[in-house]
N, C-alpha and C positions, 0 to 999 in steps of 0.2 A: 632468306631473312635471318639476320642475327638473332642471337640470345637477347641481347639487350632491347632489340626492337620487338621481339616477342613479349617479353615481360611487360615493356610499355603498352603493347596492344591489350594484353590481358588486363592490366591495371585500367585502363581506358574503358574497356568492356565492362568491369566489375563496378567502376563508378558510375557508369550509367544505369546499370542494373540497380545499384543501391539507391541512386537518385530517384528513379522511376518508382521503386517500393516506397521511398520515403513520402514522396509526393501522393502516393495512392493511400497513406496512413493518414497524411495530414488534412487530405480533402474533406472527410467528413467533419472533422473539426471547424474547418473553414465554412463548409455549409451550415453548420451549427450555429456559428457566430454571425453569418449572413441572415439566417432565418429568425435570429432573435431580435432584428431589427425591422421585420416585416410584419405586416398585417397578417391575420391567419388566412385570408382568401388568396394571398400571393405566395405563401410559402412553397407550395407543390406546382409553381408554374414550370412548365417546360418548353424550350430549353431553360436551365437553371441561370437565375439571375444573381450571380455572385456578388455582384455590387447592387444593394438595392436602389430603385429610383428614387424611392421618397422613403428616408429614414426616420423611422419612429422610436420613440422610448417608451411606448405604451406597454410593451411587454414587461420591461423592468419596473414600471411603476405598478403593474399588476402583480408582479412577484413580490415587491416589499411593502405595499400598501393595500392588498386586498384582503379578503376574509380568510384566506389561506396563511396560516402563521409561518412563513417562511423563515423569519428570524428565529422562531423556536427550532425549527429544524436545525438550522445552522449550529445553534448553540448545543443541541444534543447530538449533533454529529461531532463538534469539537470536543464535547465532554467524553464521549465514548471513545473517539479516536486517541486522545491524547492520553487517557489513561490506560487503554489496551497497549499503546506503543511504550509508554514507560514501564509497564508490567512486563511487556514481552522482552525488552532490551534488558532489564535486571535480571529475569529468571533465566533467559537464555546465556548471558554472560557468565552467571554463576554457573549454570550446568556445563557450559562449554569450558570454563577453567577447570572444573572437576575433572571431565573427561580427557582433557588435554594436559594439564600439568600435575594432577594427582594421581599416583599409581597405586591401585587397589585391585586384588583379585577380581576377576570376571567384568574389568572395566570395558574391554571391547565387546564383550558379549551383550551387556547391558546397552551400551550404545546402539549396537545393531537392532536390539528389540525396539528401543526408543525411536530409532531411525525408520523403522518398518511401518511405523504409524502413518507415515506420509503416503503410504500406498492406499490408504483409505480415503475416498473422497469425502469432501465435506458434507455433499448432499446426504451420504449414507448415515451421517451423524445427527441429522436434523431430528428425527423423530425419538432416539434414546435420549437426547439432550433436552427434548420439549417435555418428555415424562418426567426425567430428572429435575428440571427446573420447576415444573409444576409441583412435584412433590415437595421440594424445598421451598416453595413460596417465590421463586425468583421469576416466575413466568409473568410477562408483561411489566418488566423492570429493566434498567440499562445494564443491569449485572449480568443479564442472560446474555447479552452483546459483549460485554466487557471480559468476562472470565475466560471463554474459549479463546479469545484472542491474546490473553496474556501467558499462555502456555502452548508452544508449538515447536516441532522437532525442527522445523525449517530454520528458525533462529539459532538454535543449538548448532545444527550442522554447519551453518555458514560461520558463526564466530569460533567454532571449535578448530576448523580449517586454518583460520587466520591465527588463531592462539597457538597452533602448533608451529607456525612458521617463526615464533619468538623463540629465540635461544634458551635452552634450559639451563645454560650457565648462567644467565641472569638472575634466574629464582634461586638456584643453588648458591650464589654469592649473597643473595639477600637472606636466605635461611642462615648461612654463616654468621652474619651480623645479627642474628636474633629476630628477623621478620617473620610473622607468621603467614598463613595463607591469605587472610583477609589484606593484610599489608602490602603483600607481594600483588595480589590482584588489583588494589587501589593505586598503588603509587608505581608500579611498573607495567603490568599488562594493559590496563585501561588506556593510560596515555598512548602506549604504541599502537593501540587497535583502533583508533579513531576512524581511519578510513572504513573499517568493516562495520564499525557501530553507525557511520553515516549512511552506508549502504542497506543496512538493515532497516534504519528508521525510515527511510525513503520507502522500501518495498511494504513495509508494515503500514506506514501511513496511509499509502494508496490503498492497499488491501482493505484495511479497516473502514476508510473513508467512503468507499465503493460498495460496501457490504449490503447487499440487498436480500438474498435468500433468507438469512437469519433473522433480519429485522422483520420480514414479512411473516415469519412463523411465530417469533416470540413475542413482537410488540403488536397491540390492539388499539391502545389509546392514541388519538391523534396528537395530544400534547408530548407524547414520548417518541413519535416518529423521528428517524434521521433523515437526511436530504433525500437518499435513493428512494426510500418508502413514501416520503413527502410528495415526490413529484406526482404520485397517482391523485393526490388531490385537486390537481389543475384539470381534472375532467370529471365529468358527471354522467348521469344517464343519458343525456341528450347530446352532449358536444364535449369536445376536447380542445383545451386552449393550447395549440402545439407551439405558438409564439412564446407564451408564458413558459411552457417547459423548457423551450430552448434557452431562454434567457435565464432561467433558474439554473439550467445545466452548466451555462457559462460562468455564472456566478459561483457554482460549486467547485469548479476547477481551479479557482484563484488561490485557494489555500494550498492545493497541490503544486502548483508553479512556485509559489513562496518557499515552501518547504525545499523543493528541489534547488533552487537557487541559492538557499542557505547552505545546503550540503552538496553542491555539485563538484566541487573541486574534490573533495574527499570521497565522493561516491564513485567517481572513475577510478581511483586508486584502489577503493575497496572491491570493486567488482574484478579487478585486475589481479588481485592476491587473494581474494576469498575463494574458497572452493577449489583451488588448484593444488592442493598440497596432498590431497587423499592418494 
């Protein structure tokens, strides 16, 4: 077998494997969509009926028009996510610029210490943050969800990697023309880093939108619940409305798809270039 034929065979095998993995990952979402159009007594039928024999919109009606305030959950999730992502992008961008373009003594050591916080799992910080937020009067408020998401080492690391790929000569030329750090950051670095910003926005939006553990620990009132926590209210002591939960889950995915579609072109470029310069 020639080298060209071997490469083609390997390529075909890899394509088949990746295709199978993609289908395996998509199937749960297809099942969720299918289940959202079924009555509760048909959801767990086996073999699985991927296409419902009788499509019903009762579950979606229950989500939006029942006593469970799903509209409130959506508003809360949007509020928490948009503020968290905006703050995360702003703080990470400024920190990344400082670590990549401003030379100061101990810069690499400080960055490594800051980066080492990624080694601590989020679950380990739940109790310390709970105590801190309770003492500060932030417990059972949206600030308890927003503030931790606004300051992360991941965003700083990701943007710093991209900023380092921007030639220092551009910044030096701007300094010669009298530009300060904020002007260089706003007029040179930020426009060139749109792919990295797009990737970070998508990552952080999905992470904040799907955050459940923090909401479970810090939020107690139904009126303050986000969507992941609000899904619990579709069950009571005697029954669980799986159809409504599936319908609510489908609705909760729509904002994620919208954000991805808005930033998908820049997202691919950001993934390809961020984190590759270390």
